[in-house]
Structures are given as C-alpha cells and as structure tokens.
C-alpha positions as CSV (number, residue, x, y, z in Angstrom):
1,M,39.3,-27.5,58.4
2,S,35.6,-27.6,57.5
3,P,34.5,-25.8,54.3
4,T,32.9,-22.4,54.5
5,Y,29.3,-22.4,53.3
6,L,27.9,-19.4,51.5
7,S,24.4,-17.7,51.7
8,A,24.2,-17.6,47.9
9,Q,20.8,-17.5,46.2
10,Y,19.9,-19.3,42.9
11,K,20.5,-16.1,40.9
12,D,24.1,-15.9,42.3
13,R,25.1,-19.4,41.3
14,L,27.1,-18.4,38.2
15,Q,29.0,-15.8,40.0
16,V,30.1,-17.9,43.0
17,K,30.9,-20.8,40.7
18,A,33.1,-18.6,38.6
19,L,35.0,-17.6,41.8
20,G,35.7,-21.2,42.6
21,A,32.8,-22.2,44.9
22,R,31.5,-25.8,44.8
23,W,28.0,-27.3,45.2
24,D,27.2,-29.6,48.1
25,G,24.4,-31.8,46.8
26,E,23.4,-33.1,50.3
27,S,23.0,-29.8,52.0
28,K,22.0,-28.0,48.8
29,R,24.4,-25.2,49.4
30,W,27.5,-23.6,47.8
31,Y,30.8,-23.7,49.8
32,V,34.4,-22.4,49.5
33,P,37.0,-25.2,49.5
34,D,39.8,-25.2,52.0
35,G,42.7,-23.1,51.1
36,L,40.7,-20.7,48.8
37,D,40.7,-17.0,49.7
38,L,37.4,-16.0,51.2
39,T,37.7,-12.3,50.4
40,P,35.9,-12.5,46.9
41,F,33.0,-14.3,48.6
42,A,32.4,-11.5,51.2
43,A,28.9,-10.7,49.8
44,W,27.7,-14.3,50.5
45,L,29.5,-15.1,53.7
46,P,27.4,-15.4,56.9
47,K,27.8,-12.6,59.4
48,G,30.9,-13.3,61.5
49,G,32.3,-15.6,58.9
50,L,35.4,-13.4,58.2
51,T,37.9,-11.9,60.6
52,A,38.2,-8.2,60.9
53,E,41.5,-8.4,59.1
54,A,39.8,-10.0,56.1
55,T,36.6,-8.0,56.1
56,G,37.9,-4.5,56.7
57,T,37.1,-1.8,54.3
58,A,39.3,-1.1,51.3
59,T,40.6,2.1,52.9
60,A,41.8,0.2,55.9
61,L,43.5,-2.4,53.7
62,V,45.3,0.2,51.7
63,A,46.4,2.0,54.8
64,R,47.7,-1.2,56.3
65,A,49.5,-2.1,53.1
66,D,51.4,1.2,53.1
67,Q,52.5,0.7,56.7
68,W,53.9,-2.8,56.2
69,P,57.8,-2.9,56.8
70,A,60.2,-4.2,54.3
71,P,61.5,-7.8,55.0
72,A,64.9,-8.4,56.6
73,G,67.9,-8.4,54.4
74,G,66.6,-5.6,52.2
75,V,65.0,-8.0,49.7
76,A,61.4,-7.0,49.0
77,L,59.4,-9.9,47.5
78,A,56.1,-9.1,45.6
79,Q,54.2,-11.6,47.9
80,E,55.3,-9.7,51.0
81,R,54.3,-6.1,50.1
82,G,51.1,-4.5,49.1
83,L,47.6,-6.0,48.5
84,S,46.7,-8.7,46.1
85,L,44.6,-7.6,43.2
86,S,41.7,-9.8,44.3
87,V,41.8,-8.2,47.8
88,L,41.8,-4.7,46.3
89,L,38.9,-5.4,44.0
90,A,37.0,-7.2,46.7
91,G,37.4,-4.0,48.8
92,V,36.1,-1.9,45.9
93,A,33.3,-4.3,45.4
94,D,32.4,-4.0,49.1
95,L,32.4,-0.2,48.9
96,V,30.2,-0.3,45.8
97,A,27.9,-2.8,47.5
98,Q,27.6,-0.5,50.6
99,A,27.0,2.6,48.5
100,Y,24.3,0.9,46.3
101,R,22.5,-1.5,48.6
102,A,19.4,-1.0,46.5
103,G,19.0,-0.5,42.7
104,V,18.9,2.9,41.2
105,W,16.5,4.0,38.4
106,T,18.8,4.7,35.4
107,R,18.1,5.8,31.8
108,V,19.9,3.6,29.3
109,E,19.9,2.7,25.6
110,V,20.4,-0.9,24.7
111,L,23.3,-1.4,22.3
112,K,23.3,-5.2,22.3
113,A,21.1,-7.9,23.8
114,D,21.9,-11.6,24.2
115,L,19.8,-14.4,25.8
116,R,21.7,-17.4,27.2
117,S,20.3,-20.1,29.5
118,G,17.4,-17.8,30.5
119,H,19.7,-14.9,31.5
120,V,19.7,-11.7,29.5
121,Y,23.1,-10.1,28.9
122,L,23.1,-6.5,27.7
123,E,25.5,-3.9,26.4
124,I,24.0,-0.5,27.5
125,G,25.1,3.0,26.9
126,E,24.2,6.7,26.7
127,R,24.5,9.0,23.7
128,N,24.6,12.8,23.5
129,L,22.6,14.9,21.1
130,L,25.1,14.3,18.3
131,G,24.7,10.5,18.7
132,N,28.2,10.0,20.2
133,T,28.5,7.4,23.0
134,V,29.4,9.1,26.3
135,A,29.0,6.1,28.6
136,Q,28.9,2.3,28.2
137,A,28.6,-0.7,30.6
138,R,27.7,-4.3,30.8
139,A,24.4,-5.4,32.4
140,M,22.5,-8.6,33.0
141,I,19.1,-9.7,34.1
142,W,19.3,-13.0,35.9
143,A,17.0,-15.7,34.7
144,S,14.7,-15.7,37.7
145,T,14.2,-12.0,37.4
146,A,14.1,-12.0,33.5
147,A,11.2,-14.5,33.6
148,E,9.2,-12.0,35.5
149,I,10.0,-8.5,34.2
150,V,10.9,-9.1,30.5
151,P,7.5,-10.6,29.5
152,A,5.6,-8.0,31.5
153,F,7.6,-5.2,29.7
154,E,7.0,-6.7,26.2
155,R,3.3,-7.1,26.9
156,A,2.9,-3.6,28.1
157,T,4.9,-2.0,25.3
158,G,4.7,-4.4,22.4
159,A,8.4,-4.0,22.1
160,V,11.1,-6.6,22.2
161,L,14.2,-6.1,24.3
162,G,16.8,-5.5,21.7
163,A,19.3,-3.0,20.2
164,G,18.1,0.6,19.8
165,I,15.5,0.7,22.5
166,K,15.6,3.1,25.4
167,L,14.8,1.9,28.9
168,L,14.4,3.2,32.4
169,V,15.8,0.3,34.5
170,R,16.4,-0.3,38.2
171,A,20.1,-1.3,38.3
172,K,22.5,-2.2,41.0
173,P,26.3,-1.8,40.3
174,T,28.5,-4.8,41.1
175,I,32.2,-5.3,40.7
176,H,33.7,-8.8,40.1
177,P,37.5,-9.4,40.5
178,V,37.6,-11.2,37.2
179,Y,34.7,-9.8,35.1
180,G,34.9,-6.2,36.3
181,M,32.0,-3.8,36.8
182,S,28.5,-4.6,35.6
183,L,24.9,-3.7,36.4
184,V,22.4,-6.1,37.7
185,I,18.9,-5.1,36.5
186,D,15.8,-6.1,38.5
187,G,13.2,-3.7,37.2
188,I,12.1,-2.0,33.9
189,D,9.6,0.8,33.6
190,P,7.5,0.2,30.4
191,E,5.9,3.7,30.6
192,Y,9.3,5.4,30.0
193,T,9.9,3.4,26.8
194,L,6.4,4.1,25.5
195,G,6.7,7.7,26.4
196,D,10.1,8.0,24.6
197,L,8.7,6.4,21.4
198,E,5.6,8.5,21.5
199,A,7.6,11.7,22.3
200,K,9.8,11.2,19.2
201,K,6.7,10.7,17.0
202,R,5.0,13.7,18.5
203,E,8.1,15.9,18.0
204,I,8.3,14.9,14.3
205,R,4.6,15.3,13.8
206,E,4.5,18.8,15.3
207,R,7.5,19.8,13.2
208,L,5.9,18.7,10.0
209,Q,2.7,20.5,11.0
210,R,4.6,23.7,11.6
211,E,6.2,23.4,8.2
212,G,2.8,22.8,6.5
213,L,3.8,19.4,5.1
214,F,2.1,16.9,7.4
215,D,-0.9,16.3,5.1
216,A,0.7,17.3,1.8
217,N,0.6,13.7,0.5
218,K,-3.0,13.2,1.6
219,R,-4.0,16.3,-0.4
220,L,-2.9,14.6,-3.6
221,P,-5.7,13.3,-5.9
222,A,-6.4,9.7,-5.2
223,P,-5.5,7.4,-8.2
224,W,-8.4,7.0,-10.6
225,D,-7.0,3.7,-11.7
226,Y,-3.8,1.6,-11.3
227,N,-1.7,0.9,-14.3
228,A,1.8,1.0,-12.7
229,V,2.8,0.8,-9.0
230,L,6.2,1.2,-7.3
231,V,6.6,-1.2,-4.3
232,V,9.3,-0.6,-1.6
233,A,9.8,-3.5,0.9
234,P,12.5,-5.5,2.7
235,Q,14.0,-8.2,0.6
236,E,12.4,-11.1,2.6
237,A,9.4,-9.2,4.2
238,A,6.8,-11.5,5.8
239,G,4.0,-9.8,3.9
240,L,5.7,-9.4,0.6
241,G,4.9,-12.9,-0.6
242,D,1.2,-12.4,0.0
243,F,1.3,-9.1,-1.8
244,R,3.3,-10.5,-4.8
245,A,1.0,-13.5,-5.2
246,E,-1.9,-11.2,-6.1
247,A,0.1,-8.6,-7.8
248,E,1.7,-11.1,-10.2
249,R,-1.8,-12.3,-11.2
250,L,-2.8,-8.7,-12.2
251,Q,0.5,-8.2,-14.0
252,A,0.2,-11.5,-15.9
253,L,-3.2,-10.3,-17.2
254,G,-1.6,-7.1,-18.4
255,I,-3.8,-5.0,-16.0
256,C,-1.2,-3.4,-13.8
257,E,2.7,-3.3,-13.7
258,F,4.4,-3.6,-10.3
259,V,8.1,-2.6,-9.9
260,Y,9.8,-3.8,-6.7
261,V,12.7,-2.0,-4.8
262,A,14.3,-3.7,-1.8
263,S,15.4,-1.8,1.4
264,R,16.0,-2.5,5.0
265,F,13.1,-1.3,7.3
266,Q,14.8,-1.6,10.7
267,G,18.3,-1.0,12.1
268,E,20.6,2.0,12.1
269,G,20.4,3.8,8.8
270,A,17.2,2.0,7.6
271,A,15.2,5.3,7.2
272,A,17.9,6.8,5.0
273,E,18.1,3.7,2.9
274,I,14.3,3.7,2.3
275,R,14.4,7.3,1.3
276,A,17.3,6.8,-1.1
277,A,15.6,3.8,-2.6
278,M,12.3,5.7,-3.2
279,L,13.9,8.7,-4.8
280,A,16.2,6.7,-7.0
281,A,13.3,4.5,-8.3
282,L,11.2,7.6,-9.0
283,S,14.0,9.5,-10.8
284,G,14.4,6.6,-13.2
285,W,10.7,5.8,-13.6
286,H,10.5,7.3,-17.1
287,G,11.8,4.0,-18.5
288,H,8.5,2.3,-17.5
289,G,6.3,4.1,-20.1
290,A,4.9,6.8,-17.8
291,K,6.3,9.9,-16.2
292,L,5.4,8.7,-12.7
293,P,3.7,5.6,-11.2
294,D,0.1,5.8,-10.1
295,A,1.1,5.1,-6.5
296,L,4.1,4.2,-4.2
297,V,3.5,1.3,-1.8
298,L,5.5,0.8,1.4
299,I,5.0,-2.7,3.0
300,R,6.6,-5.0,5.5
301,G,5.4,-7.6,7.9
302,G,4.4,-7.0,11.5
303,G,7.0,-6.6,14.2
304,A,7.8,-5.3,17.6
305,V,7.2,-1.7,18.4
306,N,11.0,-1.0,18.6
307,D,11.4,-2.7,15.2
308,L,8.9,-0.3,13.7
309,A,10.4,2.7,15.6
310,W,13.2,2.9,13.1
311,L,10.6,4.3,10.6
312,N,9.7,7.2,12.9
313,D,12.3,9.4,11.2
314,Y,11.9,13.1,10.3
315,E,13.8,13.0,7.0
316,L,11.9,9.9,5.8
317,A,8.5,11.3,6.9
318,R,9.2,14.6,5.1
319,C,10.3,12.8,2.0
320,I,6.9,11.0,1.9
321,C,5.0,14.3,2.5
322,E,6.8,15.9,-0.5
323,L,6.5,13.0,-3.0
324,P,4.4,13.9,-6.1
325,V,2.6,10.5,-6.1
326,P,0.2,9.1,-3.5
327,V,1.8,6.8,-0.9
328,L,0.0,3.7,0.4
329,T,1.4,2.0,3.5
330,G,0.9,-1.6,4.7
331,I,3.3,-1.7,7.7
332,G,2.7,-4.2,10.4
333,H,-0.7,-5.3,11.7
334,E,-3.8,-3.5,12.9
335,R,-2.3,-2.6,16.3
336,D,0.9,-1.2,14.8
337,S,1.2,2.4,13.8
338,T,4.1,4.5,12.6
339,L,4.5,8.1,11.6
340,L,4.6,7.0,8.0
341,D,1.0,5.7,8.3
342,E,0.0,9.2,9.5
343,V,1.6,11.2,6.6
344,A,0.8,8.7,3.8
345,H,-2.1,9.2,1.4
346,A,-3.8,6.0,2.6
347,K,-3.0,3.5,5.4
348,F,-3.7,-0.2,5.3
349,D,-3.3,-2.6,8.2
350,T,-1.4,-5.3,6.3
351,P,0.3,-5.8,2.9
352,S,-2.5,-8.1,1.9
353,K,-5.0,-5.3,2.4
354,V,-2.9,-3.0,0.2
355,I,-3.1,-5.3,-2.8
356,L,-6.8,-5.9,-2.0
357,G,-7.5,-2.2,-2.1
358,I,-5.7,-1.9,-5.5
359,E,-7.7,-4.9,-6.8
360,Q,-11.0,-3.4,-5.7
361,L,-10.3,-0.1,-7.4
362,I,-9.3,-1.9,-10.6
363,G,-12.4,-4.0,-10.4
364,K,-14.5,-0.9,-9.9
365,R,-13.1,0.8,-13.0
366,T,-13.5,-2.4,-15.0
367,A,-17.2,-2.7,-13.9
368,E,-17.7,0.9,-14.8
369,A,-16.2,0.4,-18.3
370,A,-18.4,-2.7,-18.8
371,A,-21.5,-0.8,-17.6
372,N,-20.7,2.2,-19.9
373,F,-20.2,-0.1,-22.9
374,E,-23.5,-1.9,-22.0
375,A,-25.2,1.4,-21.7
376,V,-23.9,2.6,-25.1
377,S,-25.0,-0.6,-26.7
378,R,-28.5,-0.4,-25.1
379,A,-28.8,3.2,-26.1
380,A,-27.9,2.4,-29.7
381,A,-30.3,-0.5,-29.8
382,Q,-33.0,1.6,-28.2
383,M,-32.5,4.5,-30.6
384,T,-32.6,2.1,-33.6
385,L,-35.8,0.5,-32.3
386,S,-37.3,4.0,-31.7
387,M,-36.5,5.1,-35.2
388,R,-37.9,1.9,-36.7
389,R,-41.1,2.4,-34.8
390,A,-41.2,6.1,-35.8
391,L,-40.7,5.1,-39.5
392,E,-43.5,2.5,-39.2
393,L,-45.8,5.0,-37.6
394,A,-45.0,7.6,-40.2
395,D,-45.6,5.2,-43.0
396,A,-48.9,4.1,-41.5
397,A,-49.9,7.7,-41.1
398,V,-49.0,8.5,-44.7
399,K,-50.9,5.5,-46.0
400,S,-53.9,6.3,-43.8
401,G,-53.9,10.0,-44.9
402,A,-53.7,9.0,-48.6
403,E,-56.6,6.6,-48.2
404,R,-58.7,9.2,-46.4
405,Q,-57.9,11.8,-49.2
406,V,-58.9,9.3,-51.9
407,A,-62.1,8.3,-50.0
408,A,-63.0,12.0,-49.6
409,A,-62.4,12.8,-53.3
410,R,-64.6,9.8,-54.3
411,Q,-67.3,10.9,-51.9
412,S,-67.2,14.5,-53.2
413,A,-67.4,13.3,-56.8
414,A,-70.4,11.1,-56.0
415,E,-72.2,13.9,-54.3
416,L,-71.6,16.3,-57.2
417,M,-72.9,13.6,-59.6
418,A,-76.0,13.1,-57.5
419,E,-76.6,16.8,-57.4
420,V,-76.3,17.2,-61.1
421,R,-78.7,14.3,-61.7
422,I,-81.2,15.9,-59.3
423,E,-80.9,19.3,-60.9
424,S,-81.4,17.7,-64.3
425,H,-84.5,15.8,-63.2
426,I,-85.9,19.1,-61.8
427,A,-85.2,21.0,-65.0
428,V,-86.8,18.2,-67.1
429,R,-89.8,18.1,-64.8
430,T,-90.2,21.9,-64.9
431,A,-89.9,21.9,-68.7
432,S,-92.4,19.1,-69.0
433,E,-95.0,20.9,-66.8
434,G,-94.5,24.1,-68.8
435,A,-94.8,22.2,-72.0
436,L,-98.1,20.6,-70.8
437,Q,-99.6,24.0,-69.7
438,Q,-98.5,25.9,-72.8
439,F,-98.2,22.9,-75.1
440,Q,-100.3,24.6,-77.6
441,Q,-98.6,27.9,-77.5
442,L,-95.1,26.9,-76.7
443,S,-94.8,23.5,-78.3
444,Q,-92.3,24.8,-80.7
445,T,-90.5,26.6,-77.9
446,A,-90.6,23.5,-75.7
447,R,-89.1,21.4,-78.5
448,E,-86.4,23.9,-78.8
449,H,-85.8,24.1,-75.0
450,L,-85.9,20.3,-74.8
451,A,-83.3,20.0,-77.6
452,A,-81.2,22.7,-75.9
453,A,-81.5,20.9,-72.6
454,K,-80.6,17.6,-74.1
455,Q,-77.5,19.2,-75.7
456,R,-76.5,20.9,-72.4
457,V,-76.8,17.8,-70.1
458,P,-73.9,15.9,-71.7
459,E,-71.7,19.0,-71.6
460,L,-72.4,19.5,-67.9
461,L,-71.7,15.8,-67.2
462,I,-68.5,16.1,-69.1
463,E,-67.5,19.2,-67.1
464,V,-68.4,17.7,-63.8
465,R,-66.5,14.6,-64.6
466,A,-63.5,16.6,-65.7
467,Q,-63.6,18.7,-62.4
468,A,-63.9,15.5,-60.3
469,R,-60.9,13.9,-62.1
470,Q,-58.9,17.1,-61.5
471,V,-59.7,17.1,-57.8
472,V,-58.8,13.4,-57.5
473,R,-55.5,14.0,-59.4
474,E,-54.6,17.0,-57.2
475,A,-55.4,15.0,-54.0
476,R,-53.4,12.0,-55.2
477,S,-50.4,14.2,-56.2
478,G,-50.4,16.0,-52.8
479,T,-50.6,12.7,-51.0
480,L,-47.6,11.2,-52.9
481,V,-45.5,14.4,-52.3
482,W,-46.3,14.3,-48.5
483,H,-45.6,10.5,-48.4
484,E,-42.2,11.0,-50.1
485,S,-41.3,13.8,-47.8
486,V,-42.1,11.8,-44.7
487,L,-40.2,8.8,-46.0
488,E,-37.2,11.0,-46.8
489,R,-37.1,12.5,-43.3
490,S,-37.5,9.1,-41.7
491,T,-34.8,7.6,-43.8
492,L,-32.4,10.5,-42.9
493,A,-33.2,10.2,-39.2
494,A,-32.6,6.4,-39.3
495,R,-29.3,6.9,-41.2
496,R,-28.1,9.4,-38.6
497,A,-29.1,7.1,-35.7
498,R,-27.3,4.2,-37.4
499,E,-24.1,6.4,-38.0
500,D,-24.2,7.6,-34.3
501,A,-24.4,4.0,-33.1
502,E,-21.6,2.9,-35.4
503,R,-19.4,5.8,-34.3
504,A,-20.0,4.9,-30.6
505,L,-19.2,1.2,-31.2
506,A,-16.1,2.3,-33.1
507,D,-14.9,4.5,-30.2
508,V,-15.4,1.7,-27.8
509,A,-13.5,-0.8,-30.0
510,L,-10.7,1.7,-30.6
511,G,-10.4,2.3,-26.8
512,A,-10.3,-1.5,-26.2
513,R,-7.6,-1.9,-28.9
514,R,-5.6,0.9,-27.5
515,V,-5.6,-0.5,-23.9
516,S,-4.7,-4.0,-25.3
517,S,-1.8,-2.4,-27.4
518,E,-0.5,-0.5,-24.4
519,A,-0.6,-3.5,-22.2
520,A,1.2,-5.6,-24.8
521,T,3.8,-2.9,-25.3
522,G,4.4,-2.7,-21.5
523,A,4.7,-6.4,-21.1
524,Q,7.2,-6.6,-24.0
525,A,9.3,-3.8,-22.4
526,L,9.3,-5.6,-19.1
527,L,10.4,-8.8,-20.7
528,R,13.2,-7.0,-22.5
529,E,14.2,-5.4,-19.3
530,I,14.2,-8.8,-17.5
531,A,16.1,-10.4,-20.4
532,G,18.7,-7.7,-20.3
533,Q,19.7,-8.3,-16.7
534,G,22.8,-10.3,-16.1
535,P,26.1,-10.5,-14.3
536,D,27.8,-8.0,-16.7
537,K,25.2,-5.3,-16.1
538,T,25.3,-6.0,-12.3
539,L,29.1,-5.6,-12.3
540,G,28.6,-2.4,-14.4
541,R,26.4,-0.9,-11.6
542,G,29.3,-1.1,-9.1
543,F,28.8,-4.6,-7.7
544,A,31.5,-7.2,-7.4
545,I,31.5,-11.1,-7.4
546,V,33.5,-12.8,-4.6
547,R,34.7,-16.3,-5.5
548,G,36.4,-19.0,-3.4
549,A,39.5,-21.0,-4.3
550,D,37.3,-23.4,-6.2
551,G,36.0,-20.6,-8.4
552,H,32.5,-20.8,-7.1
553,P,30.8,-17.5,-5.9
554,I,30.6,-17.0,-2.1
555,T,27.0,-15.8,-1.4
556,R,26.7,-16.3,2.4
557,A,28.8,-15.2,5.4
558,A,28.8,-18.8,6.6
559,Q,30.9,-19.7,3.5
560,A,33.6,-17.2,4.3
561,I,36.5,-18.8,6.3
562,A,39.3,-16.8,7.9
563,G,42.5,-17.1,6.0
564,Q,40.7,-18.4,2.9
565,A,42.1,-17.2,-0.5
566,I,39.5,-15.5,-2.5
567,E,39.1,-13.8,-5.9
568,I,37.1,-10.5,-6.4
569,Q,35.8,-9.8,-9.8
570,F,35.1,-6.2,-10.8
571,R,33.7,-5.0,-14.1
572,D,37.3,-4.1,-15.3
573,G,39.3,-7.1,-13.9
574,Q,39.9,-9.5,-11.0
575,V,41.9,-9.0,-7.8
576,A,43.2,-11.8,-5.5
577,A,42.8,-11.4,-1.8
578,R,42.6,-13.3,1.5
579,L,40.0,-13.2,4.2
C-alpha cells in the first residue's frame, strides 16, 4: 500500500510528527506510514482520504460500539469490544474542531510563559475577585505566528509576554490524543492589555483622591539639604550601581549618609515586600543620628510595562502618601510611569538623575554657605575700612579745627595790639597838640598828663597781653577737649566694629567645626555598625546557614543536589537534613 500524504502546514509539523507521521524529503510533504491508524490525522487528511467508518462523528462511533455483539464462545476480548482511546479522542477532537472552526476572543491571564525553538508555550488561567484560580489551560503560539504577533504586541504595549500580564487573545481549542486539550493562539489585542493596566492605575488613583491622600507626600516641605537618605532598591538593580557610585563619593567626603534596603520590585508580593522594607527601615532610623532621614529614594532600572505594573498597588501607594518624609522615585526610564511616580514628592526619570538632583541641592547649599561666609568677610572688612576712614577724617577735622582756632586767636591778639598802639599814638598826638597850644599855661599839667599817660600805657599793654593769653588758653583748652572727645568716640566705634567682625568670624568657625564634628561622629558610627556585622548577628536576626557535606556554605540553587546531605546552622544549634 502507498503511504497516505497529509495536508499539514509548517506550523503543524510538531503535532503530526508526534503522532507518528514522517517527512518525505523529495515531495516535501508529511505522510502516514503503512499500518498506522489514520484517525488521529483526520484534521490533515485530504477530502475523501478516510472511509465513512473511519471519519464518522464521535456520536456515531459510540453508538456503533454499543451495538457490537459479543464474540462467540462468550469470551469478550478487550480488542473486540468498544472504541480505542485514540479513536474516542479523535472523535472529540473532530467535534471540537467543527465547533470552533475559527478562533474565539478570550480574556486570559498568563501564569507561565516559555519560549522554545521560536514557539511560545503558555500556562493561562482565570482568577476570581479573591485571587483564586477558577480556570486553567495550556496554550501555544506557533513560531510562524509568534514572529508576527508577539513583537507587534510588545511594541504597542511596551510589555513583555510573561507571567502576571492579562491578555485578550484569539484562541482555537484543539484536542490531542496524547497531549490533551490546548489552545492555539493566533491573535493578541494590545489595547485590552493597555486598558487593563491603565484601568487599575485609574482605580487606585481615584480611590486615593477620594480619601484625600493622593498628594499628601507632595505637600511635605522639600528637603532644605541632604544629610541622610534612605534608599530602597532591588538587590541587583540595573541603575543601583550608577546611583551608588556617586552616593559613595558624597558619603566618603562626609557630606551625606546613604542607607540601603533591598527589596523585590516585581513578581507576586513585591509591593508588600517594598512596603514592609520601608516601614521597618524608618522605624529603626533613630540609630542613624536623626529622628528621620531627609528623604526616601525608590529606584530600579527600566523594564517592561508589565514588570513595572507590580508597583501599581493600592496599599503601597497609600503607604507612600502617608510617609512623613519626602519620597523621590527613579523607576525605569523616561517613557516608564507608575502610580508611585504620581504620588511621590518628586519623580526622576532614572536612578542617575535622582543622585544628580541630590548632588545639585547639596552643591547649591554649599555655594550659598560659601557666598554667605564671603559676604560676612567682605562686610567685616568694609566696616573696618569705613571706620578707619572715619577715624582719619575725624582726626583731620580735629587738627584742622584746632589750627583754625589758634590762627583766629593769634589774629585777634594782633588786631587788639594794633588797636592799642593806634589809640596810644592818637592820645600822645592829642596831648602834644594841647601841650603846644597851652604850653605856657598848661606845661605843668601837660607834664603831669604825660607822666600819667606814660604810666598807663604799660599797664594797658600788660592787660591786653593778659587778655590775649587768656583767650588763647581757652581756645587751646576747648580744642584739646573736643579732639579727645572725637578720638574717644572713634576708638569706641572702631572697637565695636572689630568685636562684631570677630564675633561673626567666630560664629562661622563654630558652625564649620560643628558640621565637621557631626560628619566625623556619623562616619565613626557607620564604621562601628559595619564592623559589628557578622555571621553571629545575622543568625541572631532569624537567618540560617546551609552547608553541604564538605562543610562549605551552599549559596546558590545550582549547588543544591537532590538527595544531598546538608547541615543547617541556627543561632542555637545545628540540624542535619537531606535535600
């Protein structure tokens, strides 16, 4: 007999091969070898390739099986009664194929995804409102179809086909006699996935807005400066290395302390783990020298939309809204956005931009401190210079005033002396003229007057000179008193200016010493904390150490071998076990 050739397409090759079909390299077709039952290949047989007996519906096969008589002799052999399992399943497969000739749009949630040889094998299911699985099935996307619809879906949604994502797929049920029922997917609607993700975010956003919590963290005062920061990130986050490179430079200089807490950021339970990590770190923060950190930073590297979707959780978002410290997020790249970015105090596109923002604020405060110190120094120098100039001007004014007073006194004395001389000359001339006119009659009187005049002139000169000396002494005394008063006021003002400048410089120096002391104390506390860490403290916190038969710790799953004897060390003893 000649082999029976099948009308199998490239996407069906794995199925027909599993059923026993073989490949004819010359004709480039699959065929069923002689002696092999054709019933499982009904979907790929050419029209007319099976007899009516072999291609009848499952109902007809079952009815016929019930009517078959028992063999002679009363001995019923299993091969002679009923249908074979393959025939029964082939009939069911035929019925399913007839009922679902085309795919049906179906809502599913991906529980597991596996890519092999270009094919995508899925475990899909449905969950109720309580999260319990109410339906589950296997599904596959053949390589030829996957190469077309999967990249288009990922481009449209930014999501990766993986566990946890919800899809609207066009699926066709198929039943295989060996592998059972599965769904063949040939279409994915990206709008449904985007709508589901956005609907969840919108629901949480509206709930927080109704509760008046949505912008609670944004209303907190922005940090004036950064001295201590709490960082929550995955253990091996893509952006954590870039963040720590800059953060460690600031910490090494004693400028800002960074405390790191590890947590998963994707997968079932990731949101609850982040929330617990944040609250535990904040509750024990008093050991870091301050009541609370200046800010809490949430960072992770970029990822697919469905990887970031684990962060769109109501309890986690509410926790961030209610935190008493500002929250800074650096989750993903510029195109990525989560609900945590919306409720946080400030959002940065990447972890690198978070540390850059912290550095910029620290740099701004440093520049302001330097500018203030410079301003104080300039003001003190300007005040000192002003007072020196004022003293010089006052001294010059005093000297000039004194010189003017002395000059005025001298001028006044000279004028008085000239006036006396003029009056004396006039008196002498008058007496001489009278003496000449009445010389005869008044010669004796003239002699007497002349004698009296001669006696009076020295007395007047002595009196004038005494008055002039008195005026000069009074002017000189007044000038000295005023000069001493001006010098005393100038000296007092200069002393006050110098004391103000010294106090300002002392305050600046005290502040600098206090900042340096606090930084040194924080660094020493951190070194003591690091030095205090060890296996005993780790065991005391509830952890355990697993060792192999050779006594070495087992740190990776790849080292664990089934049946291997192990030893588990707790803080109070050791227990032997076997994997």
